[in-house]
N, C-alpha and C positions, 0 to 999 in steps of 0.2 A: 314472825318478825325477821326481816332480812338484816344480816350483819354486813359490815363493810368488807369482809374478806370473801364473801360469796356474792358475786355480781348477779344482778337480776336477769331474767330471761330477756327483757327488753334491751338491757345493756349489751348482752351477748349478741343479740340479733343486730344491734347497731354496729358492733365491732365486725361481725361477719359481713354485713352489708358494705361497710367502708372498705374492708379488705377485698371483697369481691370487685368493687368498683376500681380499686387500685390495680388489681390483677388484670382487669379488663383493659385499663389504660396501658399497662405494660405490654399486654398481648397485642393491642393495636399498634403500639410503637414497634414491637418486634416484627410484626407482619409488614409494617411500612419499611423497616430496614431490610427485611428479606426481599421485598418487591424491588427496592432500589438496588440491592446487590444483584438480583436477577437481571434487572435492566442494564446495569453497568457491565455485567458479565456478557450479556448478549451483544452489547455495543462493542466491547473489546474483541469478542470473537469475530464479529462482522468486520471490524477494522483490520484484524490480522488476516482475514480472508482476502480483503481488498488489497492489502499490502502484498500478499503472495501472488494475487492475480496480476498486480502491477509489475512485479518482478518477472513473472512468467511472460507477460506481454513484452516487456523490455528485452528479455532474452530472445524471444521469437523474432522481434524486430531486428535485433542485432544479428541474429543468424541469417535473416533474409537480406539485410543490408550489406553484410560483409562480402558475400559472393557478388552481389550487384556492384558494389564499389570496386571490387577487384576487376570485374569485367569492364567497367567504365574506365578505370585507370589503364587497363591493358589496351583498350581501343584508343584512348587518347595518346598513349605512348606509340602505338602503331601508326596512328595518323601523323603525329609529329615526326616520327622517324621517316615515314614515307615522304613527307614534305621536304625534310632535309636531304633525303636521297635524291629526290627530283631536282632540287636546287643544285646539288653537287653534280648530278648527271648533266644538267643544263650548262653549268660552268665548264665541265669537262668537254662537252661538245663544242662550246664556243672556243675553247682553247685549241682543240684539235682543228676546228675549221679555220682559225686564224693562222695556225702553223702550216696548214696545207696551202693557204693562199699566199704565203710569203715565199 
């Protein structure tokens, strides 16, 4: 005769089965969390790499642009200065020519 303090084998098997199912669900949930964490970590790493690549490209573009801009500005300054000098020379010639004619 089975007493109430000693559970039957069927009751123990049912408890073990229920606990096994619960642990299976918890394991599946933990695996899902691990997979999500891995996905987020990979995405974060990729985003950081893209950010670094963008900064590198910006730095390279700046380094290429700075000398080009310097050269462009120097050429523009030389062109404007030469134009001003030619105007001044023309005005000087005109003044000398008028002075000689008088």
